[in-house]
CHARMM-style PDB file with segment names, atoms N, HN, CA, C and O in Angstrom:
ATOM      1  N   MET     1      -4.178  10.834  13.470  1.00  0.00      PROA
ATOM      2  CA  MET     1      -3.442   9.623  13.141  1.00  0.00      PROA
ATOM      3  C   MET     1      -2.415   9.946  12.057  1.00  0.00      PROA
ATOM      4  O   MET     1      -2.715  10.659  11.100  1.00  0.00      PROA
ATOM      5  N   THR     2      -1.209   9.419  12.214  1.00  0.00      PROA
ATOM      6  HN  THR     2      -0.964   8.840  12.992  1.00  0.00      PROA
ATOM      7  CA  THR     2      -0.157   9.693  11.235  1.00  0.00      PROA
ATOM      8  C   THR     2       0.041   8.486  10.324  1.00  0.00      PROA
ATOM      9  O   THR     2      -0.259   7.350  10.690  1.00  0.00      PROA
ATOM     10  N   ASP     3       0.547   8.762   9.144  1.00  0.00      PROA
ATOM     11  HN  ASP     3       0.791   9.686   8.847  1.00  0.00      PROA
ATOM     12  CA  ASP     3       0.846   7.690   8.199  1.00  0.00      PROA
ATOM     13  C   ASP     3       2.150   6.999   8.589  1.00  0.00      PROA
ATOM     14  O   ASP     3       3.077   7.636   9.090  1.00  0.00      PROA
ATOM     15  N   ALA     4       2.209   5.712   8.357  1.00  0.00      PROA
ATOM     16  HN  ALA     4       1.456   5.195   7.950  1.00  0.00      PROA
ATOM     17  CA  ALA     4       3.421   4.950   8.639  1.00  0.00      PROA
ATOM     18  C   ALA     4       4.488   5.270   7.594  1.00  0.00      PROA
ATOM     19  O   ALA     4       4.180   5.537   6.432  1.00  0.00      PROA
ATOM     20  N   ILE     5       5.723   5.239   8.021  1.00  0.00      PROA
ATOM     21  HN  ILE     5       5.973   5.023   8.965  1.00  0.00      PROA
ATOM     22  CA  ILE     5       6.840   5.433   7.104  1.00  0.00      PROA
ATOM     23  C   ILE     5       7.122   4.100   6.422  1.00  0.00      PROA
ATOM     24  O   ILE     5       7.150   3.053   7.069  1.00  0.00      PROA
ATOM     25  N   ARG     6       7.329   4.148   5.122  1.00  0.00      PROA
ATOM     26  HN  ARG     6       7.306   4.998   4.596  1.00  0.00      PROA
ATOM     27  CA  ARG     6       7.605   2.931   4.362  1.00  0.00      PROA
ATOM     28  C   ARG     6       9.042   2.954   3.858  1.00  0.00      PROA
ATOM     29  O   ARG     6       9.579   4.008   3.517  1.00  0.00      PROA
ATOM     30  N   ALA     7       9.645   1.791   3.818  1.00  0.00      PROA
ATOM     31  HN  ALA     7       9.209   0.935   4.095  1.00  0.00      PROA
ATOM     32  CA  ALA     7      11.013   1.667   3.311  1.00  0.00      PROA
ATOM     33  C   ALA     7      11.072   0.505   2.331  1.00  0.00      PROA
ATOM     34  O   ALA     7      10.325  -0.465   2.452  1.00  0.00      PROA
ATOM     35  N   SER     8      11.964   0.617   1.367  1.00  0.00      PROA
ATOM     36  HN  SER     8      12.571   1.406   1.269  1.00  0.00      PROA
ATOM     37  CA  SER     8      12.183  -0.451   0.391  1.00  0.00      PROA
ATOM     38  C   SER     8      13.668  -0.768   0.337  1.00  0.00      PROA
ATOM     39  O   SER     8      14.513   0.102   0.550  1.00  0.00      PROA
ATOM     40  N   LEU     9      13.966  -2.002   0.055  1.00  0.00      PROA
ATOM     41  HN  LEU     9      13.279  -2.709  -0.118  1.00  0.00      PROA
ATOM     42  CA  LEU     9      15.356  -2.435  -0.071  1.00  0.00      PROA
ATOM     43  C   LEU     9      15.589  -2.891  -1.505  1.00  0.00      PROA
ATOM     44  O   LEU     9      14.947  -3.827  -1.981  1.00  0.00      PROA
ATOM     45  N   PHE    10      16.505  -2.228  -2.183  1.00  0.00      PROA
ATOM     46  HN  PHE    10      17.027  -1.468  -1.796  1.00  0.00      PROA
ATOM     47  CA  PHE    10      16.871  -2.601  -3.544  1.00  0.00      PROA
ATOM     48  C   PHE    10      18.289  -3.171  -3.505  1.00  0.00      PROA
ATOM     49  O   PHE    10      19.271  -2.432  -3.578  1.00  0.00      PROA
ATOM     50  N   ALA    11      18.376  -4.474  -3.392  1.00  0.00      PROA
ATOM     51  HN  ALA    11      17.578  -5.074  -3.332  1.00  0.00      PROA
ATOM     52  CA  ALA    11      19.686  -5.138  -3.337  1.00  0.00      PROA
ATOM     53  C   ALA    11      20.156  -5.409  -4.764  1.00  0.00      PROA
ATOM     54  O   ALA    11      19.503  -6.125  -5.522  1.00  0.00      PROA
ATOM     55  N   THR    12      21.275  -4.836  -5.107  1.00  0.00      PROA
ATOM     56  HN  THR    12      21.806  -4.254  -4.491  1.00  0.00      PROA
ATOM     57  CA  THR    12      21.818  -4.991  -6.462  1.00  0.00      PROA
ATOM     58  C   THR    12      22.632  -6.277  -6.566  1.00  0.00      PROA
ATOM     59  O   THR    12      22.838  -6.977  -5.575  1.00  0.00      PROA
ATOM     60  N   CYS    13      23.083  -6.571  -7.760  1.00  0.00      PROA
ATOM     61  HN  CYS    13      22.916  -6.001  -8.565  1.00  0.00      PROA
ATOM     62  CA  CYS    13      23.891  -7.776  -7.975  1.00  0.00      PROA
ATOM     63  C   CYS    13      25.216  -7.700  -7.216  1.00  0.00      PROA
ATOM     64  O   CYS    13      25.780  -8.735  -6.862  1.00  0.00      PROA
ATOM     65  N   ILE    14      25.717  -6.500  -6.961  1.00  0.00      PROA
ATOM     66  HN  ILE    14      25.259  -5.659  -7.248  1.00  0.00      PROA
ATOM     67  CA  ILE    14      26.958  -6.356  -6.186  1.00  0.00      PROA
ATOM     68  C   ILE    14      26.737  -6.848  -4.765  1.00  0.00      PROA
ATOM     69  O   ILE    14      27.585  -7.542  -4.204  1.00  0.00      PROA
ATOM     70  N   VAL    15      25.597  -6.488  -4.182  1.00  0.00      PROA
ATOM     71  HN  VAL    15      24.908  -5.924  -4.638  1.00  0.00      PROA
ATOM     72  CA  VAL    15      25.271  -6.973  -2.838  1.00  0.00      PROA
ATOM     73  C   VAL    15      25.150  -8.494  -2.864  1.00  0.00      PROA
ATOM     74  O   VAL    15      25.689  -9.175  -1.992  1.00  0.00      PROA
ATOM     75  N   ASP    16      24.449  -9.025  -3.857  1.00  0.00      PROA
ATOM     76  HN  ASP    16      24.011  -8.471  -4.566  1.00  0.00      PROA
ATOM     77  CA  ASP    16      24.275 -10.477  -3.963  1.00  0.00      PROA
ATOM     78  C   ASP    16      25.606 -11.206  -4.083  1.00  0.00      PROA
ATOM     79  O   ASP    16      25.796 -12.253  -3.464  1.00  0.00      PROA
ATOM     80  N   GLN    17      26.523 -10.669  -4.865  1.00  0.00      PROA
ATOM     81  HN  GLN    17      26.369  -9.818  -5.368  1.00  0.00      PROA
ATOM     82  CA  GLN    17      27.785 -11.359  -5.139  1.00  0.00      PROA
ATOM     83  C   GLN    17      28.855 -11.159  -4.066  1.00  0.00      PROA
ATOM     84  O   GLN    17      29.564 -12.100  -3.711  1.00  0.00      PROA
ATOM     85  N   PHE    18      28.972  -9.931  -3.552  1.00  0.00      PROA
ATOM     86  HN  PHE    18      28.396  -9.167  -3.841  1.00  0.00      PROA
ATOM     87  CA  PHE    18      30.087  -9.622  -2.667  1.00  0.00      PROA
ATOM     88  C   PHE    18      29.718  -9.455  -1.199  1.00  0.00      PROA
ATOM     89  O   PHE    18      30.548  -9.699  -0.324  1.00  0.00      PROA
ATOM     90  N   TYR    19      28.486  -9.043  -0.916  1.00  0.00      PROA
ATOM     91  HN  TYR    19      27.811  -8.845  -1.627  1.00  0.00      PROA
ATOM     92  CA  TYR    19      28.086  -8.786   0.466  1.00  0.00      PROA
ATOM     93  C   TYR    19      26.702  -9.363   0.768  1.00  0.00      PROA
ATOM     94  O   TYR    19      25.833  -8.627   1.235  1.00  0.00      PROA
ATOM     95  N   PRO    20      26.471 -10.646   0.518  1.00  0.00      PROA
ATOM     96  CA  PRO    20      25.125 -11.194   0.715  1.00  0.00      PROA
ATOM     97  C   PRO    20      24.647 -11.102   2.162  1.00  0.00      PROA
ATOM     98  O   PRO    20      23.452 -10.937   2.406  1.00  0.00      PROA
ATOM     99  N   GLU    21      25.563 -11.205   3.121  1.00  0.00      PROA
ATOM    100  HN  GLU    21      26.534 -11.338   2.923  1.00  0.00      PROA
ATOM    101  CA  GLU    21      25.159 -11.135   4.526  1.00  0.00      PROA
ATOM    102  C   GLU    21      24.641  -9.745   4.888  1.00  0.00      PROA
ATOM    103  O   GLU    21      23.783  -9.613   5.762  1.00  0.00      PROA
ATOM    104  N   VAL    22      25.148  -8.719   4.232  1.00  0.00      PROA
ATOM    105  HN  VAL    22      25.845  -8.826   3.523  1.00  0.00      PROA
ATOM    106  CA  VAL    22      24.671  -7.356   4.488  1.00  0.00      PROA
ATOM    107  C   VAL    22      23.235  -7.203   3.998  1.00  0.00      PROA
ATOM    108  O   VAL    22      22.398  -6.623   4.690  1.00  0.00      PROA
ATOM    109  N   GLY    23      22.952  -7.716   2.816  1.00  0.00      PROA
ATOM    110  HN  GLY    23      23.632  -8.187   2.254  1.00  0.00      PROA
ATOM    111  CA  GLY    23      21.595  -7.654   2.289  1.00  0.00      PROA
ATOM    112  C   GLY    23      20.614  -8.423   3.152  1.00  0.00      PROA
ATOM    113  O   GLY    23      19.510  -7.946   3.417  1.00  0.00      PROA
ATOM    114  N   GLU    24      21.011  -9.620   3.596  1.00  0.00      PROA
ATOM    115  HN  GLU    24      21.908 -10.007   3.380  1.00  0.00      PROA
ATOM    116  CA  GLU    24      20.143 -10.436   4.444  1.00  0.00      PROA
ATOM    117  C   GLU    24      19.914  -9.772   5.796  1.00  0.00      PROA
ATOM    118  O   GLU    24      18.789  -9.760   6.297  1.00  0.00      PROA
ATOM    119  N   SER    25      20.956  -9.225   6.383  1.00  0.00      PROA
ATOM    120  HN  SER    25      21.869  -9.234   5.976  1.00  0.00      PROA
ATOM    121  CA  SER    25      20.823  -8.557   7.679  1.00  0.00      PROA
ATOM    122  C   SER    25      19.946  -7.316   7.577  1.00  0.00      PROA
ATOM    123  O   SER    25      19.129  -7.056   8.460  1.00  0.00      PROA
ATOM    124  N   THR    26      20.111  -6.556   6.514  1.00  0.00      PROA
ATOM    125  HN  THR    26      20.775  -6.767   5.796  1.00  0.00      PROA
ATOM    126  CA  THR    26      19.294  -5.362   6.308  1.00  0.00      PROA
ATOM    127  C   THR    26      17.828  -5.733   6.162  1.00  0.00      PROA
ATOM    128  O   THR    26      16.960  -5.060   6.717  1.00  0.00      PROA
ATOM    129  N   ALA    27      17.547  -6.789   5.427  1.00  0.00      PROA
ATOM    130  HN  ALA    27      18.252  -7.336   4.976  1.00  0.00      PROA
ATOM    131  CA  ALA    27      16.163  -7.246   5.260  1.00  0.00      PROA
ATOM    132  C   ALA    27      15.575  -7.671   6.600  1.00  0.00      PROA
ATOM    133  O   ALA    27      14.408  -7.393   6.878  1.00  0.00      PROA
ATOM    134  N   ARG    28      16.370  -8.343   7.435  1.00  0.00      PROA
ATOM    135  HN  ARG    28      17.317  -8.568   7.210  1.00  0.00      PROA
ATOM    136  CA  ARG    28      15.886  -8.751   8.758  1.00  0.00      PROA
ATOM    137  C   ARG    28      15.573  -7.550   9.638  1.00  0.00      PROA
ATOM    138  O   ARG    28      14.554  -7.532  10.329  1.00  0.00      PROA
ATOM    139  N   VAL    29      16.438  -6.554   9.616  1.00  0.00      PROA
ATOM    140  HN  VAL    29      17.266  -6.569   9.055  1.00  0.00      PROA
ATOM    141  CA  VAL    29      16.211  -5.347  10.421  1.00  0.00      PROA
ATOM    142  C   VAL    29      14.940  -4.639   9.969  1.00  0.00      PROA
ATOM    143  O   VAL    29      14.111  -4.264  10.799  1.00  0.00      PROA
ATOM    144  N   LEU    30      14.779  -4.453   8.667  1.00  0.00      PROA
ATOM    145  HN  LEU    30      15.452  -4.758   7.993  1.00  0.00      PROA
ATOM    146  CA  LEU    30      13.576  -3.788   8.160  1.00  0.00      PROA
ATOM    147  C   LEU    30      12.321  -4.582   8.506  1.00  0.00      PROA
ATOM    148  O   LEU    30      11.284  -3.998   8.818  1.00  0.00      PROA
ATOM    149  N   ASP    31      12.409  -5.903   8.454  1.00  0.00      PROA
ATOM    150  HN  ASP    31      13.252  -6.377   8.200  1.00  0.00      PROA
ATOM    151  CA  ASP    31      11.263  -6.746   8.798  1.00  0.00      PROA
ATOM    152  C   ASP    31      10.894  -6.589  10.271  1.00  0.00      PROA
ATOM    153  O   ASP    31       9.713  -6.495  10.606  1.00  0.00      PROA
ATOM    154  N   ARG    32      11.884  -6.559  11.143  1.00  0.00      PROA
ATOM    155  HN  ARG    32      12.843  -6.635  10.871  1.00  0.00      PROA
ATOM    156  CA  ARG    32      11.621  -6.397  12.583  1.00  0.00      PROA
ATOM    157  C   ARG    32      11.024  -5.034  12.906  1.00  0.00      PROA
ATOM    158  O   ARG    32      10.183  -4.909  13.796  1.00  0.00      PROA
ATOM    159  N   LEU    33      11.461  -4.028  12.184  1.00  0.00      PROA
ATOM    160  HN  LEU    33      12.145  -4.130  11.461  1.00  0.00      PROA
ATOM    161  CA  LEU    33      10.952  -2.679  12.439  1.00  0.00      PROA
ATOM    162  C   LEU    33       9.536  -2.491  11.918  1.00  0.00      PROA
ATOM    163  O   LEU    33       8.864  -1.512  12.241  1.00  0.00      PROA
ATOM    164  N   GLY    34       9.104  -3.429  11.121  1.00  0.00      PROA
ATOM    165  HN  GLY    34       9.650  -4.224  10.858  1.00  0.00      PROA
ATOM    166  CA  GLY    34       7.716  -3.379  10.652  1.00  0.00      PROA
ATOM    167  C   GLY    34       7.606  -2.853   9.287  1.00  0.00      PROA
ATOM    168  OT1 GLY    34       6.502  -2.750   8.752  1.00  0.00      PROA
TER     169      GLY     34
END
């Protein structure tokens, strides 16, 4: 049995202020992938 790969998303204030849709979309993709 292999260990699952883990990923973390660190959205900075730049993402929050200038590219919020990118941060939200990335979180959705990571959530779907498990």
